[in-house]
C-alpha positions as CSV (number, residue, x, y, z in Angstrom):
1,M,82.1,54.7,15.9
2,S,84.9,57.1,15.2
3,V,85.6,59.2,18.3
4,L,87.9,62.3,18.3
5,Y,89.5,62.8,21.8
6,L,90.9,66.2,22.7
7,R,93.2,65.3,25.5
8,N,96.4,67.4,25.1
9,Q,95.9,70.3,27.6
10,G,95.8,73.6,25.7
11,C,95.1,72.1,22.3
12,Y,92.7,73.7,19.8
13,L,90.2,72.2,17.3
14,R,89.4,74.1,14.2
15,K,87.9,73.5,10.8
16,N,90.0,73.6,7.7
17,G,88.0,72.9,4.5
18,G,86.7,69.4,4.8
19,R,88.9,68.4,7.8
20,Y,89.1,69.1,11.5
21,V,92.6,70.1,12.6
22,I,94.0,69.9,16.1
23,T,96.8,72.3,16.9
24,Q,98.9,73.1,20.0
25,K,100.9,76.2,20.3
26,Q,100.0,76.8,16.6
27,E,101.6,73.6,15.6
28,E,99.4,71.0,13.9
29,I,99.3,67.7,15.8
30,K,96.4,65.9,14.1
31,S,94.1,66.2,11.1
32,V,91.0,64.1,10.4
33,P,88.3,64.2,7.6
34,K,85.0,65.7,8.8
35,A,83.1,62.7,7.6
36,A,85.2,60.4,9.9
37,V,84.1,62.1,13.2
38,E,81.0,60.7,14.9
39,R,81.7,62.0,18.4
40,V,84.1,64.5,20.1
41,V,85.3,64.0,23.7
42,V,86.9,67.0,25.3
43,L,89.1,66.4,28.4
44,G,90.1,69.4,30.4
45,N,91.5,72.6,29.0
46,C,90.9,72.1,25.3
47,Q,89.2,74.5,22.9
48,I,86.9,74.2,19.9
49,S,86.4,77.1,17.4
50,T,82.9,78.4,16.9
51,Q,83.0,77.3,13.3
52,A,84.1,73.8,14.1
53,M,81.5,73.5,16.8
54,S,78.7,74.7,14.4
55,D,79.8,72.2,11.8
56,L,79.9,69.4,14.3
57,L,76.4,70.1,15.6
58,G,75.2,70.6,12.0
59,D,76.5,67.1,11.1
60,G,74.8,65.6,14.1
61,V,78.0,65.1,16.1
62,E,77.7,65.4,19.9
63,I,80.4,67.0,22.0
64,V,81.2,65.5,25.4
65,Y,82.9,67.6,28.1
66,L,85.0,65.9,30.8
67,G,87.4,67.4,33.3
68,A,91.1,66.7,32.9
69,N,90.7,63.9,35.5
70,G,87.7,62.4,33.6
71,R,84.9,63.9,35.7
72,F,81.7,64.2,33.6
73,K,80.6,67.8,33.0
74,G,78.0,67.6,30.2
75,I,77.1,66.9,26.6
76,L,76.4,69.4,23.8
77,E,73.7,67.6,21.8
78,P,72.7,68.5,18.2
79,G,69.1,69.6,17.7
80,Y,66.2,69.3,20.2
81,P,65.5,66.5,22.7
82,R,63.8,63.6,21.0
83,N,60.3,62.0,21.6
84,V,58.7,64.0,24.3
85,F,56.1,61.2,24.7
86,V,58.7,58.8,26.0
87,R,59.6,61.4,28.6
88,L,56.0,61.9,29.7
89,A,55.6,58.2,30.1
90,Q,58.9,58.0,32.0
91,Y,57.7,60.8,34.4
92,E,54.4,58.9,35.0
93,R,56.2,55.6,35.7
94,S,58.6,57.2,38.1
95,L,55.7,58.3,40.3
96,D,54.4,54.7,40.5
97,P,56.1,53.2,43.6
98,E,55.4,49.6,42.6
99,Y,56.7,50.1,39.0
100,S,59.7,52.0,40.3
101,V,60.9,49.3,42.7
102,A,60.4,46.7,40.0
103,V,62.7,48.7,37.7
104,A,65.3,49.2,40.5
105,R,65.3,45.4,41.1
106,E,65.8,44.7,37.4
107,V,68.7,47.1,37.1
108,A,70.4,45.7,40.2
109,R,69.8,42.1,39.0
110,A,71.5,43.0,35.7
111,K,74.4,44.5,37.6
112,L,74.9,41.4,39.7
113,E,74.7,39.2,36.7
114,G,77.4,41.3,35.0
115,S,79.5,41.0,38.2
116,L,79.3,37.2,38.1
117,R,80.2,37.0,34.4
118,S,83.2,39.2,35.0
119,I,84.5,37.2,38.0
120,A,84.1,34.0,36.0
121,A,86.1,35.6,33.1
122,W,88.8,36.7,35.5
123,T,89.0,33.2,36.9
124,R,89.2,31.6,33.4
125,R,92.1,34.0,32.5
126,G,94.0,33.0,35.6
127,W,93.8,36.5,37.1
128,L,91.7,35.3,40.0
129,D,91.7,32.1,42.1
130,S,88.2,30.6,42.5
131,D,87.8,30.9,46.3
132,G,84.1,31.9,46.9
133,H,84.0,35.4,45.5
134,E,80.7,34.6,43.8
135,A,78.8,33.3,46.8
136,P,77.9,36.7,48.4
137,I,76.7,38.0,45.0
138,K,74.5,35.0,44.4
139,A,73.1,35.3,47.9
140,A,72.3,39.0,47.2
141,Q,70.6,37.9,44.0
142,Q,68.2,35.7,45.9
143,R,67.5,38.4,48.5
144,L,67.0,41.0,45.8
145,K,63.8,39.1,44.6
146,R,62.2,39.9,48.0
147,C,63.0,43.6,48.1
148,S,59.8,45.7,48.2
149,D,61.4,49.2,48.2
150,A,64.2,51.0,46.5
151,A,66.2,51.4,49.7
152,S,66.4,47.6,50.3
153,V,67.4,47.1,46.7
154,R,70.2,49.6,47.1
155,G,71.3,47.7,50.2
156,Q,71.6,44.4,48.4
157,E,73.4,46.1,45.5
158,A,75.9,47.7,47.9
159,G,76.6,44.4,49.6
160,A,77.2,42.7,46.3
161,A,79.4,45.6,45.1
162,R,81.7,45.0,48.1
163,A,82.1,41.4,47.2
164,H,82.7,42.4,43.5
165,F,85.4,44.9,44.4
166,A,87.1,42.3,46.8
167,A,87.3,40.0,43.7
168,L,88.7,42.9,41.6
169,G,91.3,43.6,44.3
170,D,92.4,40.0,44.4
171,A,92.8,39.9,40.6
172,L,95.1,42.9,40.5
173,P,98.7,42.3,39.4
174,P,101.5,43.6,41.6
175,P,102.4,46.3,42.3
176,F,98.8,47.5,42.1
177,E,96.8,47.1,45.4
178,W,93.2,47.6,46.5
179,H,92.3,49.4,49.7
180,G,88.7,50.1,49.0
181,R,86.7,52.4,46.7
182,N,87.6,56.1,47.0
183,R,86.8,59.0,44.7
184,R,86.4,62.8,44.4
185,P,89.3,62.7,44.0
186,P,90.6,59.1,43.7
187,R,93.7,58.6,45.8
188,D,95.4,55.6,44.1
189,P,95.9,54.3,40.5
190,V,93.2,51.7,40.5
191,N,90.5,54.0,41.7
192,A,91.7,56.7,39.3
193,L,91.2,54.3,36.4
194,L,87.8,53.1,37.7
195,S,86.6,56.7,38.1
196,L,87.8,57.7,34.6
197,T,86.3,54.7,33.0
198,Y,83.0,55.2,34.8
199,M,82.8,58.8,33.7
200,L,83.5,57.9,30.0
201,A,80.9,55.2,30.2
202,L,78.4,57.6,31.8
203,S,78.8,59.9,28.9
204,E,77.8,57.0,26.6
205,V,74.8,56.3,28.7
206,V,73.6,60.0,28.8
207,S,74.0,60.0,25.0
208,A,71.9,56.8,24.7
209,C,69.2,58.3,26.9
210,Y,68.9,61.4,24.7
211,A,68.9,59.3,21.6
212,H,66.0,57.2,22.9
213,G,63.9,60.1,24.2
214,L,64.6,59.5,27.9
215,D,65.4,62.1,30.6
216,P,68.7,61.0,32.1
217,C,67.8,62.7,35.4
218,I,64.6,60.8,36.2
219,G,65.8,57.4,37.6
220,F,64.5,54.5,39.6
221,L,67.4,52.9,41.5
222,H,69.3,56.1,42.3
223,E,67.4,58.7,44.3
224,L,66.5,61.9,42.6
225,D,68.7,64.8,43.6
226,Y,69.7,68.2,42.3
227,S,71.9,67.9,39.2
228,R,72.1,64.1,39.5
229,P,71.6,62.1,36.3
230,S,69.8,59.3,38.2
231,L,68.5,57.3,35.2
232,A,71.9,57.5,33.5
233,L,73.5,56.2,36.8
234,D,70.9,53.4,36.9
235,L,71.8,52.2,33.4
236,L,75.5,52.6,34.1
237,E,75.4,50.0,36.8
238,P,75.3,46.9,34.6
239,L,78.0,48.4,32.4
240,R,80.3,49.0,35.4
241,T,80.6,45.3,36.4
242,L,80.4,43.8,32.9
243,H,82.6,46.3,30.9
244,C,84.3,49.1,32.9
245,D,86.0,47.0,35.6
246,H,87.0,44.4,33.0
247,I,88.6,47.2,30.9
248,V,90.6,48.5,33.9
249,L,91.8,45.1,35.0
250,G,92.7,44.1,31.4
251,C,94.9,47.3,31.1
252,L,96.8,46.4,34.3
253,Q,97.1,42.7,33.6
254,R,98.5,43.3,30.1
255,E,100.9,45.9,31.6
256,D,99.6,48.6,29.2
257,L,100.0,50.9,32.3
258,G,102.5,50.9,35.1
259,I,102.8,52.8,38.4
260,G,104.9,55.4,36.5
261,D,101.9,56.3,34.3
262,F,100.2,58.0,37.3
263,Q,100.7,61.4,38.9
264,Y,99.5,62.8,42.3
265,S,98.5,66.2,43.5
266,E,96.6,67.4,46.6
267,E,93.8,69.0,44.6
268,Q,93.3,66.3,41.9
269,G,94.4,63.2,43.7
270,C,95.8,60.4,41.5
271,R,95.3,60.5,37.8
272,L,96.9,59.3,34.6
273,T,99.8,61.2,33.1
274,T,99.6,62.5,29.5
275,E,101.8,59.6,28.4
276,G,99.7,57.1,30.3
277,F,96.4,58.4,28.9
278,R,97.3,57.4,25.4
279,P,97.5,53.6,25.8
280,Y,94.5,53.7,28.2
281,I,92.2,55.6,25.9
282,D,93.2,53.3,23.0
283,Q,92.1,50.3,25.1
284,Y,88.9,52.0,26.3
285,H,88.0,53.0,22.7
286,R,88.6,49.5,21.4
287,A,86.5,47.9,24.1
288,S,83.8,50.5,24.1
289,T,83.2,50.4,20.3
290,K,84.3,46.8,19.3
291,G,83.8,44.8,22.4
292,I,86.1,42.3,24.2
293,G,86.1,38.7,23.0
294,K,82.4,37.6,22.7
295,R,81.2,40.5,24.8
296,P,79.1,43.2,23.1
297,S,80.7,46.6,22.9
298,L,80.0,49.0,25.8
299,V,78.3,51.5,23.4
300,S,76.0,48.8,21.9
301,H,75.1,47.6,25.4
302,A,74.4,51.1,26.6
303,N,72.0,51.6,23.7
304,A,70.4,48.3,24.3
305,L,69.7,49.2,27.9
306,A,68.3,52.6,26.9
307,T,66.1,50.9,24.2
308,A,64.7,48.5,26.8
309,M,64.0,51.3,29.2
310,A,62.3,53.5,26.6
311,N,60.1,50.6,25.4
312,A,59.2,49.6,29.0
313,V,58.0,53.1,30.1
314,R,56.3,53.9,26.8
315,Q,54.4,50.6,26.7
316,R,53.9,50.5,30.4
317,I,55.4,47.0,30.6
318,P,57.9,45.5,33.1
319,L,61.5,46.3,32.3
320,V,63.5,43.3,31.2
321,L,67.3,43.7,30.6
322,E,68.2,40.7,28.6
323,S,71.7,39.2,28.9
324,L,74.0,40.2,26.1
325,H,76.5,37.5,25.0
């Protein structure tokens, strides 16, 4: 997938013949053929001309809007929502308590499996010493099988997440340190990278939900709430442990980013500088579209998760999220 990122604050995307041109202060900084663009991601204060937006939507290209710090704002999708019958089946299944908790257990199981695979990979690469990080997660896996309601599923998932983040913290190269998860805004470089990566991945999941006829707001593991994309957050969980955290740790271990690539403010917390964003987004794009090693790409995994979910609710069968190798 060819993704066009608008990341230079104040830049402007317009159409010029058969190309899209990005300018800043009336100076051209990039030009790409229309046929090469499959997705546009707008970060922060960047503008798109009406003509360019019309052409993008006409060509079936979605436009994703994120804040300058990566916070997900929304997606402009071409055409109308797909397959209303999948949505109707999804709404029905969400009202079935037994079915809902089974889906929640399966989503959490897939997340924990991804966590174990990532920890094993970090150990093989020498980033992490093998000192029992996996044991709490494996114990949570066993307890998960006995959970009979979504709240207890979330409890086991949260406990496993603490163990996973402890392993991530131990795998960080100096001078980066882990003092626990914080966000809105993130207050340190590692949390800034995690939040940005999760938001980019969330946009992939929302897109996959729409593509497969699902409503991204009607979930099973995450509670329903006003303006919360609960299903998208459900399907994001396996991607967080298997892909997102690995992308972040890889960037820091390879020294693609250093402490100097981050800036701080009272309002926005910690976030990447313009210079730091370039190497990060290159690594994210490569991992999300081409995969890492033998792992599938994040985009293909997101679509596989959405496909499995759509098939399960439409056919009224148990959700099975197969391992992707």
